C-alpha positions as CSV (number, residue, x, y, z in Angstrom):
1,M,-0.2,0.0,-0.1
2,D,1.2,3.4,-0.7
3,K,2.4,5.1,2.4
4,I,-0.1,8.4,2.3
5,T,-3.0,5.9,2.3
6,Y,-1.6,3.8,5.0
7,N,-1.2,7.5,6.8
8,T,-4.9,8.7,6.1
9,I,-6.5,5.2,7.0
10,I,-4.5,5.4,10.7
11,A,-5.2,9.3,11.0
12,T,-9.3,8.7,10.1
13,A,-9.4,5.7,12.4
14,L,-7.8,7.5,15.1
15,F,-10.0,10.7,14.7
16,L,-13.0,8.2,14.6
17,C,-12.1,6.4,18.0
18,I,-11.8,10.3,19.5
19,V,-15.1,11.4,18.3
20,Q,-16.9,8.1,19.3
21,N,-15.6,8.8,22.8
22,A,-16.7,12.5,22.9
23,A,-19.9,11.8,21.8
24,S,-20.5,9.0,24.4
25,Q,-20.7,11.6,27.3
26,R,-23.9,11.7,29.0
27,R,-25.4,15.0,29.6
28,C,-28.3,16.0,31.8
29,I,-30.3,19.0,32.4
30,V,-31.5,20.3,36.0
31,V,-34.8,22.1,36.0
32,S,-37.5,23.4,38.8
33,A,-40.0,20.8,39.1
34,D,-42.7,23.3,39.5
35,T,-41.6,25.9,36.8
36,R,-40.2,23.5,34.3
37,L,-37.3,26.4,33.5
38,P,-33.6,25.3,33.9
39,V,-31.7,26.1,37.3
40,R,-28.3,27.4,36.9
41,D,-25.3,27.1,39.5
42,V,-26.5,23.7,41.1
43,S,-23.7,22.1,42.5
44,I,-23.5,18.3,41.8
45,R,-21.0,16.2,43.7
46,W,-19.9,13.1,42.8
47,D,-18.1,10.0,44.3
48,N,-14.8,11.1,43.8
49,N,-15.6,14.3,45.5
50,E,-15.5,16.3,42.3
51,V,-17.8,19.5,42.4
52,V,-19.4,20.4,38.9
53,K,-21.8,23.5,38.7
54,S,-24.6,23.6,36.4
55,A,-24.5,26.0,33.3
56,W,-26.8,28.8,32.6
57,D,-29.4,26.6,31.0
58,G,-29.0,23.8,33.4
59,R,-26.6,21.3,31.4
60,V,-24.4,19.2,33.1
61,V,-22.0,16.4,31.6
62,V,-22.3,13.6,33.5
63,P,-19.3,11.0,34.1
64,D,-19.7,7.4,32.8
65,K,-19.2,5.6,36.1
66,F,-20.6,7.0,39.3
67,D,-22.4,5.6,42.4
68,K,-24.3,8.5,43.6
69,A,-24.8,12.3,42.7
70,V,-25.4,14.6,45.2
71,F,-27.7,18.0,43.6
72,H,-27.4,20.8,46.0
73,H,-28.7,24.5,45.5
74,P,-29.8,27.1,48.4
75,K,-33.2,27.7,47.0
76,Y,-34.2,23.8,46.2
77,E,-34.3,20.6,48.3
78,T,-31.0,18.6,48.3
79,R,-31.1,15.5,45.9
80,V,-29.2,12.9,45.8
81,L,-29.5,9.8,42.8
82,R,-27.8,6.9,42.3
83,H,-26.2,5.8,38.7
84,D,-29.5,4.1,37.6
85,E,-32.2,6.8,38.8
86,M,-30.0,9.0,36.6
87,T,-32.1,10.2,33.6
88,D,-31.5,13.0,31.1
89,T,-33.5,15.6,33.3
90,V,-33.3,16.1,37.0
91,F,-36.2,17.9,38.7
92,M,-35.4,20.1,42.0
93,L,-38.2,20.5,44.3
94,P,-38.4,24.1,45.8
95,S,-37.3,24.5,49.3
96,A,-39.6,23.9,51.9
97,R,-38.4,27.7,53.6
98,M,-40.2,29.2,50.7
99,L,-44.1,30.0,50.3
100,S,-45.9,28.2,48.0
101,E,-49.2,30.4,48.3
102,V,-49.7,33.6,49.7
103,I,-53.4,34.7,50.8
104,I,-54.3,38.5,51.8
105,Y,-57.3,39.0,53.7
106,G,-58.9,42.5,53.3
107,E,-61.8,44.4,53.9
108,R,-63.7,46.2,50.9
109,K,-63.5,50.3,51.0
110,R,-66.9,51.3,52.5
111,R,-68.9,53.7,50.1
112,P,-70.6,57.0,51.4
113,D,-74.0,57.0,52.1
114,Y,-75.8,59.8,50.0
115,A,-79.3,58.7,51.4
116,G,-80.0,62.5,53.0
117,I,-78.9,64.3,49.7
118,A,-81.2,65.4,46.9
119,A,-80.7,63.8,43.5
120,V,-79.3,66.8,42.1
121,D,-76.6,66.8,44.6
122,R,-75.8,62.9,44.1
123,Q,-75.2,63.5,40.7
124,L,-73.2,66.4,40.9
125,I,-70.9,64.4,43.7
126,A,-71.0,61.3,41.3
127,N,-69.5,63.1,38.5
128,T,-66.8,65.4,40.1
129,P,-63.2,64.2,39.6
130,S,-61.4,63.2,42.6
131,G,-57.8,63.1,41.3
132,G,-57.3,66.5,40.2
133,A,-57.4,67.8,36.8
134,N,-58.4,65.5,33.8
135,L,-55.9,66.5,30.7
136,L,-57.5,63.3,28.8
137,G,-60.9,65.0,29.1
138,L,-59.7,68.3,28.3
139,L,-58.0,66.6,25.3
140,E,-61.3,65.2,24.1
141,L,-62.8,68.9,24.4
142,V,-60.0,70.1,22.2
143,A,-60.4,67.1,19.6
144,Q,-64.5,66.7,19.6
145,P,-64.8,69.2,16.8
146,F,-62.1,67.3,14.5
147,I,-63.9,64.0,15.5
148,N,-67.1,65.5,14.4
149,K,-65.8,66.8,11.1
150,I,-64.3,63.4,9.9
151,Q,-67.7,61.5,11.1
152,R,-69.6,64.3,8.9
153,N,-67.2,63.7,6.1
154,K,-67.5,60.2,6.3
155,E,-71.4,60.3,6.0
156,L,-71.3,62.3,3.2
157,K,-69.1,60.2,1.3
158,K,-71.2,57.3,2.0
159,A,-74.3,59.0,0.8
160,R,-72.6,60.4,-2.4
161,R,-71.7,56.9,-3.1
162,K,-75.1,55.6,-2.6
163,Q,-76.5,58.4,-4.7
164,I,-74.1,57.6,-7.7
165,L,-75.2,53.9,-7.1
166,D,-78.6,54.8,-7.2
167,N,-78.2,57.0,-10.6
168,Y,-76.1,54.5,-12.1
């Protein structure tokens, strides 16, 4: 065989072995059990006391051989998994120190009683603005003549079209 062909075959075989080894790495993703979103900076301790942190998207490279892995994050419960329990997704449960639900009790604001007031006065009280000047109301007052003119022009155009169609 030619020397170049022999070297090419050796290099290709070596390259395929390296690629196959890199492809055999297992990966998992660490997500929150309640939101299903990835959790970053989860400390994972393997058997050989090697500590790895999850990336921003929750991804972790899992070694081929280990007996147990300990997943720890301050906002989540610590989780211990054996090798046979390990899947491609690890769900972290929120810590018991966090509130899962907040209930607020309050009383409804009382409405003033207008029983002894005349009907006209009640209407005036109901229509008075309580928050100061109404700038949108002022804008409506200024823009109302223009809006009326636009609507009138639309009606005139519609009437002209109808007249043209009727006369056709």
